[in-house]
C-alpha positions as CSV (number, residue, x, y, z in Angstrom):
1,M,0.0,0.0,0.0
2,R,1.2,3.5,-0.9
3,F,2.2,5.6,2.2
4,R,-0.6,8.2,2.7
5,F,1.4,10.9,4.5
6,C,0.6,14.3,2.9
7,S,-2.7,15.0,4.7
8,F,-1.1,14.2,8.1
9,S,2.0,16.4,7.5
10,S,-0.1,19.3,6.0
11,H,-2.4,19.3,9.0
12,I,0.6,19.5,11.4
13,L,2.4,22.1,9.3
14,F,-0.7,24.2,9.1
15,R,-0.9,24.2,12.9
16,T,2.8,25.1,13.1
17,H,2.7,27.8,10.4
18,R,-0.9,28.8,10.3
19,L,-2.3,31.6,8.1
20,K,-1.9,34.9,9.8
21,S,-4.7,37.4,10.2
22,Y,-5.5,39.3,7.0
23,Y,-6.5,42.4,9.0
24,L,-4.9,44.6,11.6
25,T,-6.2,44.2,15.2
26,Y,-7.9,47.4,16.2
27,S,-9.4,48.2,19.6
28,F,-12.8,48.1,17.9
29,P,-15.8,47.3,20.1
30,Y,-17.4,44.9,17.6
31,S,-14.3,42.8,17.2
32,S,-14.7,40.8,20.3
33,L,-18.5,40.5,19.7
34,L,-17.9,39.0,16.2
35,H,-15.4,36.5,17.6
36,S,-17.9,35.3,20.2
37,C,-20.7,34.7,17.6
38,S,-21.9,31.1,17.8
39,D,-24.7,31.2,15.2
40,L,-25.6,32.9,11.9
41,Q,-28.4,35.1,13.4
42,A,-25.9,36.6,15.9
43,V,-23.6,37.5,13.0
44,K,-26.4,39.1,11.1
45,R,-27.5,41.2,14.1
46,I,-24.0,42.6,14.6
47,H,-23.7,43.1,10.8
48,A,-26.9,45.2,10.9
49,S,-25.6,47.2,13.8
50,L,-22.4,47.9,12.0
51,I,-24.2,49.1,8.8
52,V,-26.3,51.5,10.9
53,S,-23.4,52.9,13.0
54,S,-20.0,53.0,11.3
55,G,-20.3,50.9,8.2
56,L,-17.7,48.2,7.4
57,Q,-14.8,50.3,8.6
58,P,-12.0,49.4,9.3
59,L,-11.5,46.8,6.6
60,S,-10.7,44.2,9.3
61,V,-14.4,44.1,10.2
62,A,-15.4,43.3,6.6
63,S,-12.8,40.6,6.5
64,M,-14.1,39.1,9.8
65,L,-17.6,39.1,8.5
66,I,-16.7,37.3,5.3
67,T,-14.9,34.7,7.3
68,L,-17.8,34.2,9.7
69,Y,-20.5,34.1,7.0
70,S,-18.5,31.5,5.1
71,Q,-18.2,29.3,8.2
72,F,-22.0,29.2,8.3
73,S,-22.1,28.6,4.5
74,D,-23.9,31.9,3.9
75,F,-22.2,32.8,0.7
76,Q,-25.0,35.2,-0.4
77,S,-24.0,37.4,2.5
78,V,-20.3,36.9,1.7
79,F,-20.7,38.3,-1.8
80,S,-23.1,41.0,-0.5
81,I,-20.2,42.4,1.6
82,F,-17.7,41.9,-1.2
83,N,-19.9,43.7,-3.7
84,S,-20.4,46.6,-1.3
85,F,-16.9,47.8,-2.1
86,E,-16.4,49.6,-5.4
87,E,-12.8,48.5,-5.6
88,P,-12.1,45.7,-3.2
89,N,-8.5,45.8,-2.1
90,T,-6.0,43.0,-1.5
91,I,-7.3,42.2,2.0
92,I,-10.9,41.8,0.9
93,W,-9.9,39.7,-2.1
94,N,-7.7,37.5,0.1
95,S,-10.6,37.1,2.5
96,I,-13.2,36.0,0.0
97,I,-10.7,33.6,-1.8
98,N,-9.7,32.1,1.6
99,S,-13.3,31.8,2.7
100,H,-13.9,29.5,-0.3
101,V,-10.8,27.5,0.4
102,E,-11.7,27.0,4.0
103,S,-15.2,25.8,2.9
104,G,-13.7,23.3,0.5
105,L,-14.8,25.2,-2.6
106,F,-11.3,25.0,-4.1
107,S,-12.3,25.4,-7.8
108,H,-14.4,28.5,-7.0
109,A,-11.4,29.9,-5.1
110,L,-9.2,29.6,-8.1
111,L,-11.9,31.2,-10.3
112,L,-12.0,34.1,-7.9
113,Y,-8.2,34.4,-8.0
114,G,-8.5,34.6,-11.8
115,R,-10.9,37.5,-11.5
116,M,-8.5,39.2,-9.0
117,R,-5.7,38.9,-11.6
118,E,-8.0,40.3,-14.3
119,F,-8.7,43.4,-12.2
120,G,-5.0,43.9,-11.6
121,V,-5.3,43.9,-7.8
122,A,-2.0,43.9,-6.0
123,H,-0.8,40.8,-4.2
124,D,0.6,40.5,-0.7
125,S,2.5,37.8,1.1
126,F,-0.7,36.0,2.0
127,T,-2.3,35.8,-1.5
128,F,-0.1,33.1,-3.0
129,P,-0.2,30.8,0.1
130,I,-4.0,30.9,-0.1
131,V,-4.0,30.0,-3.8
132,N,-1.4,27.3,-3.2
133,K,-3.6,25.8,-0.5
134,A,-6.5,25.5,-3.1
135,I,-4.2,23.9,-5.7
136,R,-2.8,21.5,-3.1
137,S,-6.2,20.5,-1.9
138,L,-7.4,19.9,-5.5
139,G,-4.3,17.8,-6.3
140,C,-4.1,19.7,-9.6
141,H,-1.7,18.9,-12.4
142,I,1.8,20.2,-11.9
143,E,1.3,22.9,-14.5
144,Y,-1.0,24.9,-12.2
145,G,1.7,25.0,-9.5
146,E,4.4,26.0,-12.0
147,M,2.2,28.9,-13.3
148,V,1.6,30.2,-9.7
149,H,5.3,29.8,-9.0
150,C,6.3,31.8,-12.1
151,V,3.8,34.6,-11.4
152,A,5.0,34.9,-7.8
153,M,8.6,35.1,-8.9
154,Q,7.8,37.9,-11.4
155,M,6.0,39.8,-8.5
156,G,9.1,39.5,-6.3
157,F,7.9,36.9,-3.8
158,G,10.6,34.3,-4.8
159,Q,12.4,34.6,-1.5
160,D,9.4,34.9,0.7
161,V,9.8,31.9,3.1
162,Y,6.1,31.5,3.8
163,F,5.3,31.4,0.0
164,G,8.3,29.0,-0.6
165,N,7.0,26.6,2.1
166,T,3.5,26.4,0.6
167,M,5.0,26.0,-2.9
168,I,7.1,23.0,-1.7
169,E,3.8,21.4,-0.4
170,V,2.1,22.0,-3.8
171,Y,5.0,20.4,-5.7
172,V,4.9,17.4,-3.4
173,K,1.2,16.9,-3.6
174,C,1.3,17.2,-7.4
175,G,3.9,14.5,-7.5
176,S,6.9,16.6,-8.5
177,I,9.4,16.0,-5.7
178,G,12.2,17.2,-8.1
179,N,10.7,20.7,-8.4
180,A,10.2,20.8,-4.6
181,S,13.8,19.8,-4.0
182,K,15.1,22.4,-6.5
183,L,13.0,25.2,-4.8
184,F,14.2,24.1,-1.4
185,D,17.9,24.3,-2.5
186,E,17.3,27.8,-4.0
187,M,15.8,29.3,-0.9
188,N,18.2,31.7,0.8
189,H,16.5,31.4,4.1
190,R,14.9,28.1,5.3
191,D,13.0,27.8,8.6
192,L,11.7,24.7,10.4
193,V,8.7,24.5,8.2
194,S,10.8,24.5,5.1
195,W,12.9,21.5,6.3
196,T,9.9,19.6,7.6
197,S,8.0,20.2,4.3
198,I,10.8,18.8,2.1
199,I,11.5,15.9,4.5
200,S,7.8,14.9,4.6
201,G,7.7,15.3,0.9
202,Y,10.4,12.7,0.3
203,I,8.8,10.3,2.8
204,Y,5.4,10.8,1.2
205,R,7.0,9.7,-2.1
206,E,8.3,6.6,-0.3
207,S,12.0,7.7,-0.2
208,F,12.7,7.1,3.5
209,S,16.5,7.1,3.0
210,K,16.4,10.6,1.4
211,G,14.1,11.9,4.1
212,L,16.5,10.6,6.8
213,E,19.5,12.2,5.0
214,L,17.7,15.6,5.0
215,F,16.8,15.2,8.6
216,N,20.4,14.7,9.5
217,K,21.4,17.7,7.4
218,M,18.7,19.8,9.1
219,R,20.2,19.0,12.5
220,M,23.5,20.6,11.4
221,E,21.6,23.9,10.7
222,M,18.9,24.0,13.4
223,E,17.2,21.8,16.0
224,P,14.1,20.0,14.8
225,N,10.9,20.6,16.7
226,S,8.2,18.2,17.8
227,V,6.5,18.4,14.4
228,T,9.6,17.3,12.5
229,I,10.1,14.5,15.1
230,L,6.5,13.4,14.5
231,V,7.1,13.2,10.8
232,M,10.2,11.1,11.2
233,L,8.6,8.8,13.8
234,Q,5.6,8.1,11.5
235,A,8.0,7.3,8.7
236,C,9.8,4.8,10.9
237,S,6.5,3.2,11.7
238,T,5.4,3.0,8.1
239,F,8.8,1.7,6.7
240,E,9.3,-0.5,9.8
241,S,12.7,1.0,10.5
242,A,13.3,-0.1,14.0
243,N,17.0,1.0,14.3
244,E,16.3,4.6,13.2
245,G,13.2,4.6,15.4
246,R,15.3,3.7,18.5
247,E,17.9,6.4,17.6
248,L,15.0,9.0,17.4
249,H,13.8,7.8,20.7
250,G,17.2,8.5,22.2
251,Y,17.4,11.9,20.5
252,V,13.9,12.8,21.9
253,I,15.0,11.9,25.5
254,K,18.2,13.8,25.1
255,K,16.5,17.0,23.9
256,G,13.6,16.8,26.3
257,I,10.9,16.6,23.6
258,M,9.2,13.6,25.4
259,L,7.1,16.1,27.3
260,D,4.9,16.4,24.2
261,A,2.1,13.8,24.5
262,S,1.9,13.4,20.7
263,V,5.6,12.5,20.5
264,G,5.3,9.9,23.2
265,N,2.4,8.3,21.4
266,S,4.2,8.3,18.1
267,I,7.2,6.6,19.7
268,L,4.8,4.0,21.1
269,R,3.3,3.5,17.7
270,M,6.7,3.2,16.2
271,Y,7.6,0.3,18.5
272,T,4.3,-1.5,17.7
273,K,4.7,-1.1,13.9
274,A,8.5,-1.4,13.5
275,G,8.8,-4.9,14.8
276,G,9.2,-4.1,18.5
277,S,8.8,-6.9,20.9
278,E,6.0,-7.1,23.5
279,E,8.5,-6.3,26.2
280,D,9.7,-3.2,24.3
281,V,6.1,-2.0,23.8
282,E,5.0,-2.6,27.4
283,T,8.2,-1.1,28.8
284,F,7.8,2.2,26.9
285,F,4.1,2.3,27.6
286,S,4.8,2.1,31.3
287,E,7.2,5.0,31.0
288,I,4.7,7.4,29.5
289,D,3.8,9.7,32.4
290,E,0.4,10.9,31.1
291,R,-1.2,8.2,29.1
292,D,-4.3,9.3,27.2
293,I,-6.9,7.3,25.2
294,V,-4.6,7.5,22.1
295,S,-1.9,5.7,24.1
296,W,-4.3,2.9,25.1
297,N,-5.7,2.6,21.6
298,I,-2.2,2.1,20.2
299,L,-1.6,-0.6,22.7
300,I,-4.9,-2.4,22.0
301,A,-4.2,-2.2,18.2
302,F,-0.8,-3.7,18.8
303,Y,-2.2,-6.8,20.5
304,S,-5.0,-7.0,18.0
305,S,-2.5,-7.1,15.1
306,R,-0.8,-10.1,16.9
307,G,-4.1,-11.9,17.2
308,D,-3.8,-11.9,21.0
309,I,-7.5,-11.5,21.9
310,T,-6.9,-12.3,25.6
311,K,-4.5,-9.3,25.9
312,V,-7.0,-7.1,23.9
313,S,-9.7,-7.8,26.4
314,E,-7.3,-7.3,29.3
315,K,-6.0,-3.9,28.1
316,F,-9.6,-2.8,27.2
317,N,-10.6,-3.4,30.8
318,E,-7.5,-1.5,32.1
319,T,-8.3,1.3,29.7
320,R,-11.8,1.7,31.2
321,R,-10.3,2.0,34.7
322,E,-7.8,4.7,33.8
323,V,-9.4,6.8,31.0
324,T,-12.7,7.3,29.2
325,S,-13.0,5.1,26.2
326,S,-13.5,6.6,22.7
327,I,-15.4,5.3,19.7
328,E,-12.0,4.3,18.2
329,T,-11.4,2.1,21.3
330,L,-14.7,0.2,21.0
331,T,-14.2,-0.2,17.2
332,L,-10.7,-1.6,17.8
333,V,-12.0,-4.1,20.3
334,V,-15.0,-5.2,18.2
335,S,-12.8,-5.7,15.1
336,A,-10.2,-7.6,17.2
337,I,-12.6,-10.1,18.7
338,A,-14.9,-10.5,15.7
339,D,-13.4,-13.8,14.5
340,C,-13.6,-15.6,17.8
341,A,-16.4,-13.9,19.7
342,N,-19.9,-15.1,20.3
343,V,-23.2,-13.2,20.2
344,S,-23.1,-12.4,23.9
345,D,-19.7,-10.7,23.5
346,G,-21.1,-8.6,20.7
347,G,-24.2,-7.8,22.8
348,M,-22.1,-6.6,25.7
349,L,-20.0,-4.3,23.6
350,H,-23.1,-3.1,21.8
351,C,-24.8,-2.3,25.1
352,L,-21.7,-0.5,26.3
353,A,-21.7,1.6,23.1
354,K,-25.3,2.6,23.6
355,K,-24.9,3.3,27.3
356,T,-21.9,5.6,26.7
357,G,-23.3,7.2,23.5
358,L,-20.3,6.1,21.6
359,C,-21.9,5.1,18.3
360,D,-21.1,6.0,14.8
361,S,-21.5,4.3,11.4
362,V,-17.9,2.8,11.6
363,L,-18.5,1.1,15.0
364,L,-22.0,-0.1,14.0
365,T,-20.5,-1.6,10.8
366,S,-17.9,-3.4,12.9
367,L,-20.6,-4.7,15.2
368,L,-22.6,-5.8,12.1
369,S,-19.6,-7.8,10.9
370,L,-19.2,-9.4,14.3
371,Y,-22.8,-10.6,14.6
372,A,-22.6,-12.0,11.1
373,K,-19.4,-13.9,11.9
374,C,-21.2,-15.2,15.0
375,G,-23.9,-16.7,12.8
376,A,-26.6,-14.1,13.7
377,P,-27.3,-12.4,10.3
378,E,-30.7,-11.3,11.5
379,I,-29.1,-9.0,14.2
380,S,-26.7,-7.7,11.6
381,A,-29.6,-6.9,9.3
382,Q,-31.4,-5.0,12.1
383,L,-28.2,-3.0,12.8
384,F,-27.8,-2.3,9.1
385,R,-31.3,-0.8,9.0
386,D,-30.5,1.3,12.1
387,I,-27.4,2.9,10.4
388,P,-28.6,6.3,9.1
389,H,-25.8,7.1,6.6
390,R,-24.7,3.9,4.9
391,T,-21.4,4.0,3.0
392,S,-20.1,1.5,0.5
393,I,-18.3,-0.2,3.4
394,T,-21.6,-0.7,5.3
395,W,-23.3,-2.2,2.3
396,S,-20.3,-4.4,1.6
397,A,-20.2,-5.6,5.2
398,M,-23.8,-6.6,5.2
399,M,-23.5,-8.4,1.8
400,S,-20.5,-10.3,3.2
401,G,-22.5,-11.1,6.3
402,F,-25.3,-12.7,4.3
403,T,-22.7,-14.6,2.2
404,Q,-20.9,-16.0,5.2
405,N,-24.1,-17.4,6.5
406,G,-25.2,-18.9,3.2
407,S,-28.0,-16.4,2.6
408,F,-27.1,-15.8,-1.0
409,R,-30.5,-14.6,-2.1
410,D,-30.6,-12.0,0.7
411,A,-27.2,-10.8,-0.4
412,I,-28.3,-10.4,-4.0
413,E,-31.5,-8.6,-3.0
414,L,-29.4,-6.2,-0.8
415,F,-27.2,-5.5,-3.8
416,Q,-30.2,-4.7,-5.9
417,Q,-31.5,-2.4,-3.1
418,M,-28.2,-0.6,-3.1
419,L,-28.3,0.1,-6.9
420,A,-32.0,1.2,-6.6
421,S,-31.1,3.7,-3.8
422,G,-28.7,5.5,-6.1
423,H,-26.7,6.9,-3.2
424,V,-23.8,4.4,-3.3
425,Q,-21.9,3.0,-6.2
426,P,-20.5,-0.5,-5.9
427,N,-16.8,-0.7,-5.1
428,H,-14.3,-3.5,-5.7
429,D,-15.2,-5.2,-2.4
430,I,-18.9,-5.3,-3.2
431,I,-18.3,-6.7,-6.7
432,S,-15.9,-9.2,-5.3
433,T,-18.6,-10.4,-2.9
434,L,-21.0,-10.6,-5.7
435,F,-18.6,-12.9,-7.6
436,I,-18.3,-15.1,-4.6
437,I,-22.1,-15.4,-4.3
438,Y,-22.5,-16.3,-8.0
439,T,-19.6,-18.8,-7.5
440,H,-21.6,-20.6,-4.7
441,L,-24.8,-20.6,-6.8
442,G,-23.1,-21.6,-10.0
443,A,-24.9,-18.7,-11.7
444,L,-22.7,-18.2,-14.7
445,Q,-24.9,-15.8,-16.6
446,L,-25.4,-13.5,-13.6
447,G,-21.6,-13.7,-13.0
448,K,-21.0,-12.6,-16.5
449,A,-23.4,-9.6,-16.0
450,A,-21.5,-8.6,-12.9
451,H,-18.2,-8.9,-14.9
452,A,-19.7,-6.6,-17.5
453,Y,-20.6,-4.1,-14.8
454,F,-17.1,-4.2,-13.5
455,I,-15.6,-3.6,-16.9
456,R,-17.9,-0.6,-17.6
457,N,-17.7,1.1,-14.2
458,L,-14.7,0.0,-12.2
459,S,-11.9,-1.6,-14.3
460,S,-10.1,1.8,-14.8
461,S,-11.1,3.4,-11.5
462,P,-8.2,5.4,-10.1
463,E,-9.3,4.9,-6.5
464,E,-8.8,1.2,-6.6
465,E,-5.1,0.6,-7.4
466,D,-4.9,-3.1,-6.5
467,S,-7.4,-5.0,-8.6
468,A,-5.7,-8.4,-8.3
469,P,-7.9,-9.8,-5.5
470,L,-11.1,-8.8,-7.4
471,E,-9.7,-10.3,-10.7
472,T,-8.8,-13.5,-8.8
473,S,-12.4,-13.7,-7.5
474,L,-13.6,-13.3,-11.0
475,L,-11.3,-16.1,-12.1
476,N,-12.6,-18.4,-9.4
477,M,-16.2,-17.6,-10.4
478,Y,-15.7,-18.7,-14.0
479,I,-13.8,-21.8,-12.8
480,R,-16.4,-22.9,-10.3
481,C,-19.3,-22.2,-12.7
482,G,-17.7,-24.5,-15.3
483,S,-16.3,-22.1,-17.8
484,I,-12.6,-22.8,-17.8
485,S,-12.2,-21.1,-21.2
486,S,-13.6,-17.8,-19.8
487,A,-11.3,-18.2,-16.7
488,L,-8.3,-18.6,-19.0
489,V,-9.2,-15.4,-20.9
490,C,-9.4,-13.5,-17.6
491,Y,-6.1,-15.0,-16.5
492,N,-4.3,-13.9,-19.7
493,R,-5.6,-10.4,-19.4
494,M,-4.4,-9.9,-15.8
495,A,-1.5,-7.5,-15.7
496,V,-0.2,-8.7,-12.3
497,K,-0.3,-12.4,-11.4
498,D,0.6,-13.2,-7.9
499,V,0.9,-16.7,-6.2
500,V,-2.9,-16.7,-5.5
501,T,-3.7,-16.1,-9.2
502,W,-1.4,-18.9,-10.4
503,T,-2.7,-21.2,-7.7
504,S,-6.3,-20.5,-8.6
505,M,-5.7,-21.3,-12.3
506,I,-3.9,-24.6,-11.3
507,E,-6.8,-25.6,-9.2
508,G,-9.2,-24.7,-12.0
509,F,-7.5,-27.0,-14.4
510,G,-7.5,-29.7,-11.8
511,T,-11.2,-29.5,-11.0
512,H,-12.0,-29.7,-14.7
513,G,-9.9,-32.9,-15.1
514,L,-7.1,-31.1,-17.0
515,G,-4.2,-32.5,-15.0
516,F,-1.5,-32.0,-17.7
517,E,-2.6,-28.4,-18.2
518,A,-2.3,-27.8,-14.4
519,L,1.2,-29.2,-14.5
520,G,2.0,-26.9,-17.4
521,M,0.7,-23.9,-15.5
522,F,2.8,-24.9,-12.5
523,K,5.9,-25.0,-14.8
524,R,5.2,-21.6,-16.2
525,M,4.7,-20.2,-12.7
526,L,8.2,-21.3,-11.7
527,E,9.6,-19.9,-15.0
528,S,8.0,-16.5,-14.2
529,G,9.8,-16.4,-10.9
530,V,6.8,-16.8,-8.6
531,E,7.5,-19.0,-5.6
532,P,4.8,-21.6,-4.9
533,N,3.4,-22.0,-1.4
534,S,1.7,-24.9,0.4
535,V,-1.7,-24.1,-1.2
536,T,-0.2,-24.2,-4.6
537,F,1.1,-27.7,-4.0
538,L,-2.3,-28.7,-2.6
539,S,-4.0,-27.6,-5.8
540,L,-1.4,-29.4,-7.9
541,L,-1.7,-32.7,-6.0
542,S,-5.5,-32.4,-6.2
543,A,-5.2,-31.9,-10.0
544,C,-3.0,-35.0,-10.3
545,S,-5.4,-37.0,-8.2
546,H,-8.4,-36.0,-10.4
547,S,-6.6,-36.9,-13.6
548,G,-4.9,-40.1,-12.3
549,L,-1.4,-38.8,-12.8
550,V,0.3,-40.9,-10.1
551,R,3.9,-40.5,-11.1
552,E,3.6,-36.7,-11.6
553,G,1.8,-36.4,-8.3
554,C,4.5,-38.3,-6.4
555,D,7.2,-36.1,-8.0
556,A,5.4,-33.0,-7.0
557,F,4.9,-34.3,-3.4
558,H,8.7,-35.1,-3.2
559,S,9.8,-31.7,-4.7
560,M,7.5,-29.9,-2.3
561,K,9.6,-30.9,0.7
562,W,13.1,-31.4,-0.8
563,R,13.3,-28.7,-3.4
564,F,11.0,-26.0,-2.0
565,G,11.4,-26.7,1.8
566,I,7.6,-26.9,2.4
567,E,6.7,-29.5,5.0
568,P,3.6,-31.5,3.9
569,N,0.7,-31.1,6.2
570,L,-2.5,-33.2,6.7
571,N,-4.2,-31.7,3.6
572,H,-1.3,-32.7,1.3
573,N,-1.2,-36.2,2.8
574,T,-4.9,-36.5,2.2
575,C,-4.5,-35.6,-1.4
576,M,-1.7,-38.2,-1.8
577,A,-3.8,-40.9,-0.1
578,D,-6.6,-40.0,-2.5
579,L,-4.3,-40.1,-5.5
580,L,-2.9,-43.5,-4.6
581,G,-6.3,-44.8,-3.6
582,R,-8.0,-43.7,-6.9
583,S,-5.2,-45.5,-8.8
584,G,-5.8,-48.8,-6.9
585,K,-2.6,-48.5,-4.7
586,L,-4.5,-49.0,-1.5
587,K,-1.7,-50.5,0.5
588,E,0.6,-47.6,-0.4
589,A,-2.1,-45.2,0.6
590,L,-2.5,-47.0,3.9
591,T,1.2,-47.0,4.5
592,L,1.4,-43.3,3.9
593,I,-1.4,-42.7,6.4
594,I,0.2,-44.9,9.1
595,K,3.6,-43.2,8.7
596,M,2.2,-39.7,9.0
597,V,3.7,-37.5,11.8
598,V,0.3,-35.8,12.5
599,S,-2.7,-37.8,13.5
600,P,-5.0,-38.8,10.6
601,D,-8.4,-37.2,10.6
602,S,-11.7,-38.3,9.1
603,R,-11.1,-36.8,5.7
604,I,-8.0,-39.0,4.9
605,W,-9.7,-42.1,6.2
606,G,-12.8,-41.2,4.2
607,A,-10.7,-40.9,1.0
608,L,-9.3,-44.4,1.7
609,L,-12.8,-45.8,2.4
610,A,-14.1,-44.4,-0.8
611,A,-11.2,-45.9,-2.8
612,S,-11.7,-49.2,-1.1
613,R,-15.3,-49.2,-2.3
614,V,-14.3,-48.4,-5.9
615,H,-11.6,-51.1,-6.0
616,G,-13.5,-53.7,-3.9
617,D,-10.9,-54.0,-1.2
618,K,-13.0,-55.2,1.7
619,K,-10.2,-55.6,4.2
620,V,-8.8,-52.0,3.8
621,G,-12.3,-50.7,3.6
622,E,-13.3,-52.2,7.0
623,Y,-10.2,-50.9,8.6
624,A,-10.8,-47.4,7.3
625,A,-14.5,-47.6,8.4
626,E,-13.5,-48.6,11.9
627,K,-11.2,-45.6,12.2
628,L,-13.9,-43.3,10.8
629,M,-16.5,-44.6,13.3
630,E,-14.0,-43.8,16.1
631,L,-13.5,-40.3,14.9
632,E,-17.0,-39.3,13.7
633,P,-19.5,-41.9,15.0
634,D,-22.4,-39.6,14.0
635,N,-21.5,-39.0,10.4
636,V,-24.2,-40.7,8.4
637,G,-22.2,-40.4,5.1
638,Y,-19.5,-42.8,6.2
639,Y,-22.1,-45.4,7.4
640,T,-23.7,-45.2,3.9
641,I,-20.3,-45.9,2.2
642,W,-19.6,-48.7,4.6
643,S,-23.0,-50.3,3.9
644,N,-22.4,-50.0,0.2
645,I,-19.0,-51.8,0.5
646,E,-20.6,-54.7,2.3
647,A,-23.5,-54.8,-0.2
648,S,-21.0,-54.9,-3.1
649,V,-19.6,-58.2,-1.9
650,G,-23.0,-59.7,-1.0
651,R,-22.6,-59.5,2.8
652,W,-26.2,-58.6,3.5
653,G,-26.1,-59.5,7.1
654,E,-23.4,-56.9,7.7
655,V,-25.4,-54.4,5.6
656,E,-28.4,-54.9,7.9
657,E,-26.1,-54.5,11.0
658,V,-24.8,-51.2,9.7
659,R,-28.3,-50.0,8.9
660,R,-29.6,-51.1,12.3
661,E,-26.8,-49.1,14.0
662,M,-27.8,-46.1,11.9
663,H,-31.4,-46.5,13.0
664,E,-30.4,-46.8,16.7
665,R,-28.3,-43.6,16.5
666,D,-31.1,-41.9,14.6
667,L,-28.8,-41.0,11.8
668,K,-30.6,-39.7,8.7
669,K,-29.0,-38.5,5.6
670,K,-29.8,-34.9,4.7
671,P,-31.5,-34.6,1.4
672,G,-29.3,-33.3,-1.4
673,W,-30.1,-30.0,-3.1
674,S,-29.0,-28.2,-6.2
675,C,-29.8,-25.1,-8.1
676,I,-29.9,-24.0,-11.7
677,E,-29.9,-20.5,-13.3
678,V,-32.4,-19.9,-16.1
679,K,-32.6,-16.4,-17.7
680,G,-31.0,-14.7,-14.7
681,V,-33.3,-16.4,-12.2
682,I,-32.0,-19.0,-9.7
683,H,-34.2,-22.1,-9.1
684,G,-33.4,-24.4,-6.2
685,F,-34.3,-28.0,-5.9
686,V,-34.3,-30.5,-2.9
687,S,-34.4,-34.3,-3.3
688,G,-38.0,-35.4,-3.6
689,D,-39.3,-31.8,-3.7
690,T,-42.5,-31.2,-5.7
691,S,-43.1,-27.5,-4.7
692,H,-41.7,-25.9,-7.8
693,D,-44.3,-24.1,-10.0
694,H,-43.2,-26.1,-13.1
695,V,-42.7,-29.5,-11.4
696,E,-44.8,-31.4,-14.0
697,E,-42.9,-30.0,-17.0
698,I,-39.6,-30.7,-15.2
699,S,-40.6,-34.3,-14.4
700,K,-41.6,-35.0,-18.0
701,A,-38.3,-33.5,-19.2
702,V,-36.3,-35.7,-16.7
703,E,-38.3,-38.8,-17.8
704,C,-37.5,-38.0,-21.5
705,L,-33.8,-37.6,-20.7
706,N,-33.8,-41.0,-18.8
707,R,-35.3,-42.7,-21.8
708,K,-32.8,-41.3,-24.2
709,I,-29.9,-42.3,-21.8
710,Q,-31.2,-45.8,-21.7
711,Q,-31.6,-45.9,-25.5
712,V,-28.0,-44.7,-26.0
713,G,-26.8,-47.3,-23.4
714,V,-28.5,-50.1,-25.3
715,L,-27.2,-48.9,-28.7
716,S,-23.6,-48.8,-27.3
717,I,-23.9,-52.4,-26.0
718,I,-25.3,-53.6,-29.4
719,L,-22.6,-51.7,-31.4
């Protein structure tokens, strides 16, 4: 992920080097009254009094009114004041442009600046910094920044430090670190903000080494302040530079900057992000004199990232005893325990959030995900309805919740509701979830429609830089829906193919019985320089098993350990047992199972039992069945296979014994179900079900197919 640093540094720098007042401070009786205004009507009352008494003099009063009206989004009054001047001077122009910048109307601010230039109004040392802020906020093309720089140089502001600092920020934001560096080198006088701006610029552009080099040069000219230290500590956290982080920690202690709470929290975050041990983190945390809620949140996030849920709960309880929890605290805890919590845990945190009034859409979305993972989608759905402002993340979380609980129809209906609302456009996560749903349902045509939507609306979206996970979901959808040719087309069009992509394609060939193609794909993967992982070998062994490639599967199993250093686990051994069993090598499969380091589970014995049935090996089958009954005595499927093995050799007494045991244990096989997509509509069927609207037509079609199958079978015997 790209390091998103500019917004943080700009905010800090703005606090350090904030825009000065555009008006002189007079001992004017209305000045303090204007500063104390808390609502629009109060501003209007004072404005009316001014018009009646002294007008808008001095100009500082007009500037203050423009600022206040813009804060309340009353731009009609803003322009009313502006238009009351026959020839607005620099202060008034600066005020109205800045009011638009502060209100987020950056394009309008630049248009107003264009009018200011047309009227030939003189510029002062505040004009260009205001314009630069608008350009920086818009993220305009570099040419805009270069034009402003050129005009400022012509007007004699080239050596103005304040202008130079804002110009550096513009170049950094527009992606021209070279221009920023050149400007920095040409500045005759550089202050703390100049140094901090260029350092943060290089770090924002992911050049930590250059940023560190400039930081060391800065220390030879002047001492950095807490803002510069914060920039460097955040860089150490992002780039996981533990050694440099420790050196900064020592420097902070030496210079006495630790008194700043933000610096202390940044050092703590650095230890949690840059590979610090639990002992390092806990030691420094205990040394912080005044721990605030930010400190506790950082500590909770540290244990959450390590998956230590016990510590997360422990630190959360300690937090509540020492400081007041924030929404961020509850969100961190909910997200941390979501994968292993139960409904009661979610309910307790939910009640705490309501009791303390700490509820926002982010926390509610986290709770929604927690309930879904706990198997309570109905509670998630209620929470979803209670969230007033639903973002794409909220919709995505609810769709994922339905999908996790097998409620695919509900997820599809929710997606349709989202489109109908018109307020939220599907993002990559939502479309990826949609692909997963259609994968489970085998709905190829609906999957193709979703693919078409993705191509039309999201394939070139600048907001989503990493599309590999979504493209892999699309690949898997085509594979699971039986269209290996479409999957291969998608695969060939992917610009970036990671190990997950290669593995998915290998698995796809395997499930379609194309074992040699899977082996060829594995070979090309190695040639491209992508290192296989344990899942890759699992897919490869499965492909060999489905295609009966015994020798190739054995070679892959051997190279996995001795060439790539991947120790086979239970899943790999299960695939090997299945491969050997399918090819009739039951004794070799049994030997493999017995020699395993880990204890065999029901899956591997089930594979051996199924192979015994196919090849009629009663002795191995009985042994596997005994092991299965020990591991899963209530699994009706294994009893059925065992009964079929006994029946295949005519041992009807044993068959009756197995069936009697099934009856005594009250084991009943769940009816099978399937679904089919017809013209974009999914139809589900359960074994023996007659509830479908077109059951008679379906039955007739099935009977017709059966007759044709029997006729083909008879003809093949005759021929």
